C-alpha positions, 0 to 999 in steps of 0.5 A: 247879481242877476235880476232873479237873484236880487228878487229872491233877496228882496223877498227874503228881506221881507219875511225876515229870512235873510241871513247876515251875508245875504244882507250884506249882498242885498245892501251892496246891490241896492247901491245900483241904480237899476237894482233900486228900480227892481226894489221899488217894483218889488215892494209896490207888487208885494204890498198889492198882491202878497199872495202872488209872492207865496205869502199866503201864511197869515203869519208870515204875510203879516210880518211882510206887511209890517215891514213894508208899511214904513217903506211906503209911508212918510213916517216910521211907526216904532213897534210897541210904543206905549205913548204915541209921541209925534212920529218920525218925519223920515224924508221929504214929502213925495219921496216914498219910493226913493225912500224905499231904496235909501232905507236899506242903504241907510242901514249901513255897514250891516246894521239892521233896522234902526228906527228912532222916534224923534225929528228928522235926522241930521247928516253931521259927517262927524264920524268921518273925522275920527281918524283911524288912529282913534278907532276902537275894534269891537269886543272879543273872546277874552276873560281872566280865570282865577284859580283856587290858589289865587293864580291867574290865567289869561284866556282869549279867542285862540288859545288852547291849553290844559290845566289841572286842579286837583281831580279836575281838569280845565281845558281851554279851547279857543273862546271855551273853557270847559271843566271835566271831573277825573275823580272824587275832589277831597274838598271844595275849591273855587274858581272864578271866570271874569271877563273885562270891558270889551271881553265875553266868554263861554264856560262849561261847568263841571256838571255840563251847564253851559254859561255865556259871560257878557263884557265886564261880568264874572262867575264864581263856582266850585271846580266840582259839585259835591254838595246837595246843590249847585251854587254859582255867584255872578255879576254883570250879565250872564246867560245860562243853559243848565244841565239837568239834575234833579238831585242838586238844585242849581242856584245863582246868587246874584250881587248879594240881593237876588238868588235865582233857583233853577227849575228849568234851563235857559235864562239870562241875568242882567245885573250890572250895577250901572244899570236900573235893575237886575233882570232875570229873564226866562227863556225855557223851562222854570226859574224861581226868583227869590228877593231879599228873603221874600217868598219866591216868584216862579217865572214861566217862559217869557216872563222877566222878574226886575228888581229896581235899585230903589227896591221895587220888585216887579214881574213883566210878561211877554218879554222879547227874549230875543232882544235880551240874549241879542248880545250872546247872538253878536247883536246890539239890540234896543227897544225904546232905549235912550241914549245913556242906555245905548251908551253904557252898552257901548262902554262896556262892549268897546271898553271906552269911557263915555262923557256927556257935554251939553244937552243929551237927545231925547231920541228913543232907539229901536232896532239892532246892530252887529257887535262886530263893527268897529267903534267908528262904524257904530258911532256913525250909525247913532250919529244920524239921530241928533248926536255927535261924538268926539273920540280921543283915545278911548274916551268918547264925548257925547255932543248935542246934535 
C-alpha cells in the first residue's frame, strides 16, 4: 500500500465513509510501524486544521472531530451516556499518540469501535485457549417452512426449489423464500416460517411485502391474502418492508399482547420472550401500535413503542434506528448494553447456552461488531473488558475478569 492510499483510507475512516473491506485493509496496514507514524501525523493534522483536509461541511467536520477526540485523549467518552460515571482510563498517561495507533489495531478482526464504560481493560488471553474444536461458526441463512398440511421443508443458504400449494407457487432461491399467486385460492391456508437459533432468513409474502427474520424467530401468514386485511403473526425479531395496498390493511400480531397496524412501510419488531420489552421501531412511513385493547399510538419515523414485561407502555423519540436494524445489515450493535444483554444476542446467533459463574462485570458496551465472526473471535473482543469465558462444546461459562 502506498502512502497516498493509506492517507486516503485514514481520511475515509474519519468521515465514516470506510467500507468493511477498506477497514480491514486499514487495520492490516497499521500493523506496520512506518504506517503508524503516518496515522499519527494525519490525526494531528486533521485535528489542528480540518479545513485543509476538505472537511468544510459542518456535519462531516463534526463527525470527524468526534471520532478524533478519543484518539487524542487518555479517556474515551461513550456517546449519549445519560449518567456520567467515571470515564474509561484507556491507556497509561503519556501514550496518546501510541494510543491512537493501537486504537485501530485493537478494534480487532473487523470489529468497529467498541467502547466500554469501565476501568482499564485487562489482557486475559483466555480466548487463545479456546481450541479450534470448541469454536462455533456464526449463524447463517437457514429456516424451517411448515406448510398448511403440517409437512415441513428445511431451507438453507444454497437451496433452490419450487413448491406448489394450491394456486400459489413458493420458490426458494438461496436465502430467500418468495410467494407468487397463480390464481384465486379456494380457501385460507397458512404457512409458518421459523428460524432456529443460529439462523436467519428473508421472505417475500404473497402481496410483495419483504420480511427479514432474525435468529429464533417465526412468522405465520396465509399463502394468499384473500380477506379484507393482511394479517400475520410473529415472534422473535422481524423487520418488515410492507407493500402498499390501501384496500387491505397490513396487521401484525405480536405474542398475543401487541398488535401493529401498518399505515406505512419500514419497521422492526423485537419480541423475544427473554428480553425486557416488546419494541416496535418505525424507520419509514407510519404504524399504529395497539396494546391490550387500549387506544392505539401512532408512531412517526425514529420513534419506538415499548411494552415492558410488567405492562408499562412507553413511546421513545429519536431512537437510533441504525442500531435497531443492525442485525439485518450483518452487525451486532450495542448502546449502553450490559453483559447479559450482549450474551443473549450471542446465544441466539451462535446457538449456544450461556451460564454465569461469580460476579458479572458491570461494563457497559457501546459499539458494533460483525456478525460473521466465529465465536472465538467474538469472545476475544469481549474478553478485553474484565470478563473471561470458558467454552465447552456449545456452552459458554462467563467468569469474572
